[in-house]
PyMOL commands that place a pseudoatom at each C-alpha (Angstrom):
pseudoatom trace, name=CA, resn=MET, resi=1, chain=A, elem=C, hetatm=0, pos=[-22.262, -80.877, -20.681]
pseudoatom trace, name=CA, resn=GLU, resi=2, chain=A, elem=C, hetatm=0, pos=[-24.901, -82.709, -18.220]
pseudoatom trace, name=CA, resn=ILE, resi=3, chain=A, elem=C, hetatm=0, pos=[-21.684, -83.860, -16.450]
pseudoatom trace, name=CA, resn=ILE, resi=4, chain=A, elem=C, hetatm=0, pos=[-20.232, -80.443, -15.703]
pseudoatom trace, name=CA, resn=TYR, resi=5, chain=A, elem=C, hetatm=0, pos=[-24.198, -79.384, -14.640]
pseudoatom trace, name=CA, resn=GLN, resi=6, chain=A, elem=C, hetatm=0, pos=[-23.880, -81.786, -11.717]
pseudoatom trace, name=CA, resn=PHE, resi=7, chain=A, elem=C, hetatm=0, pos=[-20.587, -80.877, -10.489]
pseudoatom trace, name=CA, resn=PHE, resi=8, chain=A, elem=C, hetatm=0, pos=[-21.408, -77.150, -10.321]
pseudoatom trace, name=CA, resn=ASN, resi=9, chain=A, elem=C, hetatm=0, pos=[-25.242, -78.359, -9.029]
pseudoatom trace, name=CA, resn=HIS, resi=10, chain=A, elem=C, hetatm=0, pos=[-23.371, -79.690, -5.495]
pseudoatom trace, name=CA, resn=PRO, resi=11, chain=A, elem=C, hetatm=0, pos=[-24.884, -78.179, -2.156]
pseudoatom trace, name=CA, resn=PHE, resi=12, chain=A, elem=C, hetatm=0, pos=[-21.453, -76.735, -1.310]
pseudoatom trace, name=CA, resn=PHE, resi=13, chain=A, elem=C, hetatm=0, pos=[-21.560, -74.813, -4.654]
pseudoatom trace, name=CA, resn=ILE, resi=14, chain=A, elem=C, hetatm=0, pos=[-24.980, -73.234, -4.472]
pseudoatom trace, name=CA, resn=MET, resi=15, chain=A, elem=C, hetatm=0, pos=[-24.213, -72.457, -0.918]
pseudoatom trace, name=CA, resn=ILE, resi=16, chain=A, elem=C, hetatm=0, pos=[-21.186, -70.691, -2.189]
pseudoatom trace, name=CA, resn=GLY, resi=17, chain=A, elem=C, hetatm=0, pos=[-22.844, -68.917, -4.630]
pseudoatom trace, name=CA, resn=GLY, resi=18, chain=A, elem=C, hetatm=0, pos=[-25.409, -67.722, -2.651]
pseudoatom trace, name=CA, resn=ILE, resi=19, chain=A, elem=C, hetatm=0, pos=[-23.244, -65.907, -0.056]
pseudoatom trace, name=CA, resn=PHE, resi=20, chain=A, elem=C, hetatm=0, pos=[-21.657, -63.817, -2.709]
pseudoatom trace, name=CA, resn=THR, resi=21, chain=A, elem=C, hetatm=0, pos=[-24.157, -63.544, -4.294]
pseudoatom trace, name=CA, resn=LEU, resi=22, chain=A, elem=C, hetatm=0, pos=[-25.426, -61.800, -0.789]
pseudoatom trace, name=CA, resn=ILE, resi=23, chain=A, elem=C, hetatm=0, pos=[-21.939, -60.330, -0.744]
pseudoatom trace, name=CA, resn=VAL, resi=24, chain=A, elem=C, hetatm=0, pos=[-22.467, -58.349, -3.728]
pseudoatom trace, name=CA, resn=ILE, resi=25, chain=A, elem=C, hetatm=0, pos=[-26.028, -56.915, -3.227]
pseudoatom trace, name=CA, resn=ILE, resi=26, chain=A, elem=C, hetatm=0, pos=[-25.136, -55.999, 0.171]
pseudoatom trace, name=CA, resn=SER, resi=27, chain=A, elem=C, hetatm=0, pos=[-22.059, -54.209, -1.338]
pseudoatom trace, name=CA, resn=PHE, resi=28, chain=A, elem=C, hetatm=0, pos=[-23.769, -52.617, -4.295]
pseudoatom trace, name=CA, resn=LEU, resi=29, chain=A, elem=C, hetatm=0, pos=[-26.224, -50.936, -1.583]
pseudoatom trace, name=CA, resn=LEU, resi=30, chain=A, elem=C, hetatm=0, pos=[-23.288, -49.622, 1.342]
pseudoatom trace, name=CA, resn=VAL, resi=31, chain=A, elem=C, hetatm=0, pos=[-22.135, -48.275, -2.187]
pseudoatom trace, name=CA, resn=PHE, resi=32, chain=A, elem=C, hetatm=0, pos=[-25.134, -46.917, -3.207]
pseudoatom trace, name=CA, resn=ILE, resi=33, chain=A, elem=C, hetatm=0, pos=[-25.804, -45.382, 0.850]
pseudoatom trace, name=CA, resn=PHE, resi=34, chain=A, elem=C, hetatm=0, pos=[-22.734, -43.971, 0.964]
pseudoatom trace, name=CA, resn=TRP, resi=35, chain=A, elem=C, hetatm=0, pos=[-22.498, -42.021, -2.297]
pseudoatom trace, name=CA, resn=ILE, resi=36, chain=A, elem=C, hetatm=0, pos=[-26.140, -40.142, -1.062]
pseudoatom trace, name=CA, resn=LEU, resi=37, chain=A, elem=C, hetatm=0, pos=[-24.650, -39.525, 2.630]
pseudoatom trace, name=CA, resn=GLY, resi=38, chain=A, elem=C, hetatm=0, pos=[-21.161, -38.252, 1.791]
pseudoatom trace, name=CA, resn=ILE, resi=39, chain=A, elem=C, hetatm=0, pos=[-21.519, -36.551, -2.104]
pseudoatom trace, name=CA, resn=THR, resi=40, chain=A, elem=C, hetatm=0, pos=[-25.239, -35.303, -2.146]
pseudoatom trace, name=CA, resn=PRO, resi=41, chain=A, elem=C, hetatm=0, pos=[-24.677, -32.704, 0.657]
pseudoatom trace, name=CA, resn=LEU, resi=42, chain=A, elem=C, hetatm=0, pos=[-21.698, -31.456, -1.291]
pseudoatom trace, name=CA, resn=LEU, resi=43, chain=A, elem=C, hetatm=0, pos=[-23.903, -31.234, -4.268]
pseudoatom trace, name=CA, resn=TRP, resi=44, chain=A, elem=C, hetatm=0, pos=[-26.531, -29.288, -2.562]
pseudoatom trace, name=CA, resn=ARG, resi=45, chain=A, elem=C, hetatm=0, pos=[-24.639, -26.909, -0.644]
pseudoatom trace, name=CA, resn=LEU, resi=46, chain=A, elem=C, hetatm=0, pos=[-22.497, -25.898, -4.515]
pseudoatom trace, name=CA, resn=GLY, resi=47, chain=A, elem=C, hetatm=0, pos=[-25.748, -25.921, -5.817]
pseudoatom trace, name=CA, resn=LEU, resi=48, chain=A, elem=C, hetatm=0, pos=[-27.320, -23.492, -3.231]
pseudoatom trace, name=CA, resn=GLY, resi=49, chain=A, elem=C, hetatm=0, pos=[-24.386, -22.044, -2.848]
pseudoatom trace, name=CA, resn=ARG, resi=50, chain=A, elem=C, hetatm=0, pos=[-24.157, -21.276, -6.736]
pseudoatom trace, name=CA, resn=TRP, resi=51, chain=A, elem=C, hetatm=0, pos=[-27.914, -20.521, -7.397]
pseudoatom trace, name=CA, resn=ILE, resi=52, chain=A, elem=C, hetatm=0, pos=[-28.522, -18.308, -3.583]
pseudoatom trace, name=CA, resn=ARG, resi=53, chain=A, elem=C, hetatm=0, pos=[-25.705, -17.043, -1.840]
pseudoatom trace, name=CA, resn=LYS, resi=54, chain=A, elem=C, hetatm=0, pos=[-24.536, -13.572, -2.616]
pseudoatom trace, name=CA, resn=ILE, resi=55, chain=A, elem=C, hetatm=0, pos=[-20.533, -12.851, -3.175]
pseudoatom trace, name=CA, resn=ALA, resi=56, chain=A, elem=C, hetatm=0, pos=[-19.710, -9.564, -2.291]
pseudoatom trace, name=CA, resn=ILE, resi=57, chain=A, elem=C, hetatm=0, pos=[-16.978, -8.288, -4.131]
pseudoatom trace, name=CA, resn=VAL, resi=58, chain=A, elem=C, hetatm=0, pos=[-15.134, -5.408, -2.225]
pseudoatom trace, name=CA, resn=SER, resi=59, chain=A, elem=C, hetatm=0, pos=[-13.342, -2.871, -4.394]
pseudoatom trace, name=CA, resn=ASN, resi=60, chain=A, elem=C, hetatm=0, pos=[-13.268, -0.155, -6.774]
pseudoatom trace, name=CA, resn=ASN, resi=61, chain=A, elem=C, hetatm=0, pos=[-15.895, -0.161, -9.381]
pseudoatom trace, name=CA, resn=GLU, resi=62, chain=A, elem=C, hetatm=0, pos=[-13.033, -1.171, -12.287]
pseudoatom trace, name=CA, resn=ILE, resi=63, chain=A, elem=C, hetatm=0, pos=[-11.894, -4.231, -10.848]
pseudoatom trace, name=CA, resn=TYR, resi=64, chain=A, elem=C, hetatm=0, pos=[-15.241, -5.093, -9.468]
pseudoatom trace, name=CA, resn=ASN, resi=65, chain=A, elem=C, hetatm=0, pos=[-16.539, -5.231, -12.828]
pseudoatom trace, name=CA, resn=ASN, resi=66, chain=A, elem=C, hetatm=0, pos=[-13.224, -7.204, -14.164]
pseudoatom trace, name=CA, resn=LEU, resi=67, chain=A, elem=C, hetatm=0, pos=[-13.946, -9.792, -11.220]
pseudoatom trace, name=CA, resn=LYS, resi=68, chain=A, elem=C, hetatm=0, pos=[-17.386, -10.327, -12.285]
pseudoatom trace, name=CA, resn=ALA, resi=69, chain=A, elem=C, hetatm=0, pos=[-17.329, -10.380, -15.430]
pseudoatom trace, name=CA, resn=ASP, resi=70, chain=A, elem=C, hetatm=0, pos=[-14.473, -13.128, -15.378]
pseudoatom trace, name=CA, resn=MET, resi=71, chain=A, elem=C, hetatm=0, pos=[-16.958, -15.143, -12.819]
pseudoatom trace, name=CA, resn=ILE, resi=72, chain=A, elem=C, hetatm=0, pos=[-20.160, -14.751, -14.786]
pseudoatom trace, name=CA, resn=ASN, resi=73, chain=A, elem=C, hetatm=0, pos=[-17.486, -15.765, -18.100]
pseudoatom trace, name=CA, resn=SER, resi=74, chain=A, elem=C, hetatm=0, pos=[-16.520, -19.164, -16.049]
pseudoatom trace, name=CA, resn=GLY, resi=75, chain=A, elem=C, hetatm=0, pos=[-20.407, -20.232, -16.612]
pseudoatom trace, name=CA, resn=VAL, resi=76, chain=A, elem=C, hetatm=0, pos=[-20.593, -21.048, -12.822]
pseudoatom trace, name=CA, resn=PHE, resi=77, chain=A, elem=C, hetatm=0, pos=[-21.409, -17.878, -10.686]
pseudoatom trace, name=CA, resn=ARG, resi=78, chain=A, elem=C, hetatm=0, pos=[-24.824, -15.331, -11.983]
pseudoatom trace, name=CA, resn=GLY, resi=79, chain=A, elem=C, hetatm=0, pos=[-24.133, -12.088, -11.977]
pseudoatom trace, name=CA, resn=CYS, resi=80, chain=A, elem=C, hetatm=0, pos=[-27.461, -10.844, -9.894]
pseudoatom trace, name=CA, resn=ASN, resi=81, chain=A, elem=C, hetatm=0, pos=[-25.685, -13.480, -7.328]
pseudoatom trace, name=CA, resn=ILE, resi=82, chain=A, elem=C, hetatm=0, pos=[-22.493, -10.863, -7.461]
pseudoatom trace, name=CA, resn=VAL, resi=83, chain=A, elem=C, hetatm=0, pos=[-22.441, -7.510, -5.234]
pseudoatom trace, name=CA, resn=LEU, resi=84, chain=A, elem=C, hetatm=0, pos=[-20.070, -4.320, -4.689]
pseudoatom trace, name=CA, resn=ILE, resi=85, chain=A, elem=C, hetatm=0, pos=[-19.204, -3.530, -1.427]
pseudoatom trace, name=CA, resn=SER, resi=86, chain=A, elem=C, hetatm=0, pos=[-17.011, -0.156, -2.388]
pseudoatom trace, name=CA, resn=LYS, resi=87, chain=A, elem=C, hetatm=0, pos=[-14.956, 1.537, 0.325]
pseudoatom trace, name=CA, resn=ASP, resi=88, chain=A, elem=C, hetatm=0, pos=[-17.559, 3.659, 1.422]
pseudoatom trace, name=CA, resn=HIS, resi=89, chain=A, elem=C, hetatm=0, pos=[-19.767, 0.869, 2.566]
pseudoatom trace, name=CA, resn=LEU, resi=90, chain=A, elem=C, hetatm=0, pos=[-16.948, -1.086, 4.224]
pseudoatom trace, name=CA, resn=ALA, resi=91, chain=A, elem=C, hetatm=0, pos=[-19.893, -2.046, 6.935]
pseudoatom trace, name=CA, resn=LYS, resi=92, chain=A, elem=C, hetatm=0, pos=[-21.951, -3.931, 4.744]
pseudoatom trace, name=CA, resn=VAL, resi=93, chain=A, elem=C, hetatm=0, pos=[-19.216, -6.772, 4.729]
pseudoatom trace, name=CA, resn=LYS, resi=94, chain=A, elem=C, hetatm=0, pos=[-20.996, -8.189, 8.046]
pseudoatom trace, name=CA, resn=ASP, resi=95, chain=A, elem=C, hetatm=0, pos=[-24.287, -8.749, 5.830]
pseudoatom trace, name=CA, resn=HIS, resi=96, chain=A, elem=C, hetatm=0, pos=[-22.789, -11.220, 3.600]
pseudoatom trace, name=CA, resn=ASN, resi=97, chain=A, elem=C, hetatm=0, pos=[-21.447, -15.196, 4.055]
pseudoatom trace, name=CA, resn=LEU, resi=98, chain=A, elem=C, hetatm=0, pos=[-18.498, -14.778, 1.224]
pseudoatom trace, name=CA, resn=ILE, resi=99, chain=A, elem=C, hetatm=0, pos=[-16.582, -12.109, 0.297]
pseudoatom trace, name=CA, resn=LEU, resi=100, chain=A, elem=C, hetatm=0, pos=[-13.693, -11.822, -2.200]
pseudoatom trace, name=CA, resn=VAL, resi=101, chain=A, elem=C, hetatm=0, pos=[-11.320, -8.512, -1.055]
pseudoatom trace, name=CA, resn=TYR, resi=102, chain=A, elem=C, hetatm=0, pos=[-9.243, -6.739, -4.120]
pseudoatom trace, name=CA, resn=TYR, resi=103, chain=A, elem=C, hetatm=0, pos=[-6.362, -6.414, -1.795]
pseudoatom trace, name=CA, resn=GLN, resi=104, chain=A, elem=C, hetatm=0, pos=[-4.724, -3.508, -3.363]
pseudoatom trace, name=CA, resn=SER, resi=105, chain=A, elem=C, hetatm=0, pos=[-8.333, -1.493, -3.432]
pseudoatom trace, name=CA, resn=PHE, resi=106, chain=A, elem=C, hetatm=0, pos=[-7.709, -0.517, 0.316]
pseudoatom trace, name=CA, resn=ASN, resi=107, chain=A, elem=C, hetatm=0, pos=[-4.950, 0.306, 3.238]
pseudoatom trace, name=CA, resn=ARG, resi=108, chain=A, elem=C, hetatm=0, pos=[-3.851, -1.566, 6.532]
pseudoatom trace, name=CA, resn=THR, resi=109, chain=A, elem=C, hetatm=0, pos=[-6.807, 0.349, 8.317]
pseudoatom trace, name=CA, resn=GLN, resi=110, chain=A, elem=C, hetatm=0, pos=[-9.661, -0.776, 5.609]
pseudoatom trace, name=CA, resn=ILE, resi=111, chain=A, elem=C, hetatm=0, pos=[-7.862, -4.216, 5.567]
pseudoatom trace, name=CA, resn=LYS, resi=112, chain=A, elem=C, hetatm=0, pos=[-8.052, -4.398, 9.295]
pseudoatom trace, name=CA, resn=GLU, resi=113, chain=A, elem=C, hetatm=0, pos=[-11.703, -2.559, 9.527]
pseudoatom trace, name=CA, resn=ILE, resi=114, chain=A, elem=C, hetatm=0, pos=[-12.904, -5.817, 6.904]
pseudoatom trace, name=CA, resn=LEU, resi=115, chain=A, elem=C, hetatm=0, pos=[-11.573, -8.137, 8.677]
pseudoatom trace, name=CA, resn=SER, resi=116, chain=A, elem=C, hetatm=0, pos=[-13.241, -6.830, 11.868]
pseudoatom trace, name=CA, resn=SER, resi=117, chain=A, elem=C, hetatm=0, pos=[-16.352, -6.656, 10.067]
pseudoatom trace, name=CA, resn=LYS, resi=118, chain=A, elem=C, hetatm=0, pos=[-16.369, -10.599, 8.965]
pseudoatom trace, name=CA, resn=LYS, resi=119, chain=A, elem=C, hetatm=0, pos=[-18.634, -12.726, 10.705]
pseudoatom trace, name=CA, resn=SER, resi=120, chain=A, elem=C, hetatm=0, pos=[-16.462, -16.102, 11.886]
pseudoatom trace, name=CA, resn=LYS, resi=121, chain=A, elem=C, hetatm=0, pos=[-18.985, -18.351, 9.605]
pseudoatom trace, name=CA, resn=ALA, resi=122, chain=A, elem=C, hetatm=0, pos=[-18.209, -16.282, 6.398]
pseudoatom trace, name=CA, resn=GLY, resi=123, chain=A, elem=C, hetatm=0, pos=[-15.657, -17.075, 3.735]
pseudoatom trace, name=CA, resn=MET, resi=124, chain=A, elem=C, hetatm=0, pos=[-13.271, -14.261, 2.435]
pseudoatom trace, name=CA, resn=ILE, resi=125, chain=A, elem=C, hetatm=0, pos=[-10.730, -14.568, 0.140]
pseudoatom trace, name=CA, resn=PHE, resi=126, chain=A, elem=C, hetatm=0, pos=[-8.072, -12.092, -0.406]
pseudoatom trace, name=CA, resn=TYR, resi=127, chain=A, elem=C, hetatm=0, pos=[-6.929, -11.371, -4.376]
pseudoatom trace, name=CA, resn=TYR, resi=128, chain=A, elem=C, hetatm=0, pos=[-3.757, -10.133, -4.301]
pseudoatom trace, name=CA, resn=PRO, resi=129, chain=A, elem=C, hetatm=0, pos=[-2.880, -10.476, -8.291]
pseudoatom trace, name=CA, resn=GLU, resi=130, chain=A, elem=C, hetatm=0, pos=[0.365, -12.438, -9.251]
pseudoatom trace, name=CA, resn=HIS, resi=131, chain=A, elem=C, hetatm=0, pos=[1.431, -9.764, -11.589]
pseudoatom trace, name=CA, resn=ILE, resi=132, chain=A, elem=C, hetatm=0, pos=[1.902, -7.352, -8.392]
pseudoatom trace, name=CA, resn=LEU, resi=133, chain=A, elem=C, hetatm=0, pos=[3.738, -9.598, -6.880]
pseudoatom trace, name=CA, resn=ARG, resi=134, chain=A, elem=C, hetatm=0, pos=[6.577, -9.772, -10.002]
pseudoatom trace, name=CA, resn=THR, resi=135, chain=A, elem=C, hetatm=0, pos=[6.857, -5.566, -9.297]
pseudoatom trace, name=CA, resn=GLY, resi=136, chain=A, elem=C, hetatm=0, pos=[8.211, -6.375, -5.998]
pseudoatom trace, name=CA, resn=LYS, resi=137, chain=A, elem=C, hetatm=0, pos=[5.219, -5.559, -3.970]
pseudoatom trace, name=CA, resn=LYS, resi=138, chain=A, elem=C, hetatm=0, pos=[4.173, -8.185, -1.411]
pseudoatom trace, name=CA, resn=ILE, resi=139, chain=A, elem=C, hetatm=0, pos=[1.685, -8.465, 1.543]
pseudoatom trace, name=CA, resn=PRO, resi=140, chain=A, elem=C, hetatm=0, pos=[3.790, -6.919, 4.833]
pseudoatom trace, name=CA, resn=ASP, resi=141, chain=A, elem=C, hetatm=0, pos=[4.083, -10.141, 6.923]
pseudoatom trace, name=CA, resn=ASP, resi=142, chain=A, elem=C, hetatm=0, pos=[2.114, -8.444, 9.636]
pseudoatom trace, name=CA, resn=MET, resi=143, chain=A, elem=C, hetatm=0, pos=[-1.170, -8.460, 7.551]
pseudoatom trace, name=CA, resn=ILE, resi=144, chain=A, elem=C, hetatm=0, pos=[-0.660, -12.186, 6.468]
pseudoatom trace, name=CA, resn=ARG, resi=145, chain=A, elem=C, hetatm=0, pos=[-0.964, -13.346, 10.264]
pseudoatom trace, name=CA, resn=LEU, resi=146, chain=A, elem=C, hetatm=0, pos=[-3.947, -10.892, 10.385]
pseudoatom trace, name=CA, resn=ILE, resi=147, chain=A, elem=C, hetatm=0, pos=[-5.632, -12.237, 7.502]
pseudoatom trace, name=CA, resn=GLY, resi=148, chain=A, elem=C, hetatm=0, pos=[-4.289, -16.185, 8.698]
pseudoatom trace, name=CA, resn=SER, resi=149, chain=A, elem=C, hetatm=0, pos=[-5.913, -15.639, 11.970]
pseudoatom trace, name=CA, resn=LYS, resi=150, chain=A, elem=C, hetatm=0, pos=[-9.320, -15.247, 10.758]
pseudoatom trace, name=CA, resn=GLU, resi=151, chain=A, elem=C, hetatm=0, pos=[-11.096, -18.212, 10.248]
pseudoatom trace, name=CA, resn=ASN, resi=152, chain=A, elem=C, hetatm=0, pos=[-12.253, -19.315, 6.861]
pseudoatom trace, name=CA, resn=THR, resi=153, chain=A, elem=C, hetatm=0, pos=[-9.924, -16.662, 5.104]
pseudoatom trace, name=CA, resn=THR, resi=154, chain=A, elem=C, hetatm=0, pos=[-7.217, -17.382, 2.232]
pseudoatom trace, name=CA, resn=ILE, resi=155, chain=A, elem=C, hetatm=0, pos=[-5.092, -15.305, 0.339]
pseudoatom trace, name=CA, resn=VAL, resi=156, chain=A, elem=C, hetatm=0, pos=[-5.248, -15.966, -4.161]
pseudoatom trace, name=CA, resn=ASN, resi=157, chain=A, elem=C, hetatm=0, pos=[-3.163, -14.280, -6.626]
pseudoatom trace, name=CA, resn=PHE, resi=158, chain=A, elem=C, hetatm=0, pos=[-4.062, -16.001, -9.931]
pseudoatom trace, name=CA, resn=ARG, resi=159, chain=A, elem=C, hetatm=0, pos=[-7.507, -15.754, -11.506]
pseudoatom trace, name=CA, resn=GLY, resi=160, chain=A, elem=C, hetatm=0, pos=[-7.866, -19.478, -12.466]
pseudoatom trace, name=CA, resn=ARG, resi=161, chain=A, elem=C, hetatm=0, pos=[-6.983, -20.346, -8.676]
pseudoatom trace, name=CA, resn=LEU, resi=162, chain=A, elem=C, hetatm=0, pos=[-9.580, -17.521, -7.873]
pseudoatom trace, name=CA, resn=LEU, resi=163, chain=A, elem=C, hetatm=0, pos=[-12.168, -19.443, -8.972]
pseudoatom trace, name=CA, resn=ASN, resi=164, chain=A, elem=C, hetatm=0, pos=[-11.602, -22.373, -7.541]
pseudoatom trace, name=CA, resn=ASP, resi=165, chain=A, elem=C, hetatm=0, pos=[-11.125, -21.038, -3.861]
pseudoatom trace, name=CA, resn=ILE, resi=166, chain=A, elem=C, hetatm=0, pos=[-14.768, -19.433, -4.999]
pseudoatom trace, name=CA, resn=ILE, resi=167, chain=A, elem=C, hetatm=0, pos=[-16.344, -22.666, -5.673]
pseudoatom trace, name=CA, resn=THR, resi=168, chain=A, elem=C, hetatm=0, pos=[-14.563, -24.423, -2.505]
pseudoatom trace, name=CA, resn=THR, resi=169, chain=A, elem=C, hetatm=0, pos=[-15.312, -21.511, -0.267]
pseudoatom trace, name=CA, resn=LEU, resi=170, chain=A, elem=C, hetatm=0, pos=[-19.454, -21.597, -1.245]
pseudoatom trace, name=CA, resn=ILE, resi=171, chain=A, elem=C, hetatm=0, pos=[-19.155, -25.142, -0.155]
pseudoatom trace, name=CA, resn=THR, resi=172, chain=A, elem=C, hetatm=0, pos=[-17.380, -25.713, 3.126]
pseudoatom trace, name=CA, resn=THR, resi=173, chain=A, elem=C, hetatm=0, pos=[-19.027, -22.563, 4.704]
pseudoatom trace, name=CA, resn=SER, resi=174, chain=A, elem=C, hetatm=0, pos=[-21.811, -22.806, 6.841]
pseudoatom trace, name=CA, resn=TYR, resi=175, chain=A, elem=C, hetatm=0, pos=[-25.206, -21.747, 6.280]
pseudoatom trace, name=CA, resn=GLU, resi=176, chain=A, elem=C, hetatm=0, pos=[-27.297, -19.710, 8.369]
pseudoatom trace, name=CA, resn=LYS, resi=177, chain=A, elem=C, hetatm=0, pos=[-30.932, -20.933, 8.764]
pseudoatom trace, name=CA, resn=LYS, resi=178, chain=A, elem=C, hetatm=0, pos=[-33.429, -18.364, 8.434]
for i in range(1, 178): cmd.bond("trace and resi %d" % i, "trace and resi %d" % (i + 1))
show_as sticks, trace
zoom trace
């Protein structure tokens, strides 16, 4: 046993052991720093988005109640952060930075008004349910191009995907400093 101890107690092994120990310590520190700089801002933004930001649902009352219930039942969103914008108050879209639009509730002119009222920093999600697509109705190509030409907009047709897109939009859209 003494021979093995003497062999690894050679200055070469002591120097190599010290170098590798230093490399491991520096690696752990870098991983910790990268974690703090990379993940923490995303988690912070998601937390702020979840607890502070208002989600405006632009639709009629029945659809609003269904979408709000789905969002609250997911356990991610709070009911007090979800507000309704009706057909009569489309100009209020400019006051919100996360907007969910139920496409079927509006005509072309109203959709264009909603899009023109949207701030460029705001995220907008158009919900066009899959069951409507199965009936053969679809969003006209010119409206898809118009929606796609605006920054931070998307079209969704599944409720599960809708929740995912809302969370992604909460993280990725900008916050206004007050």
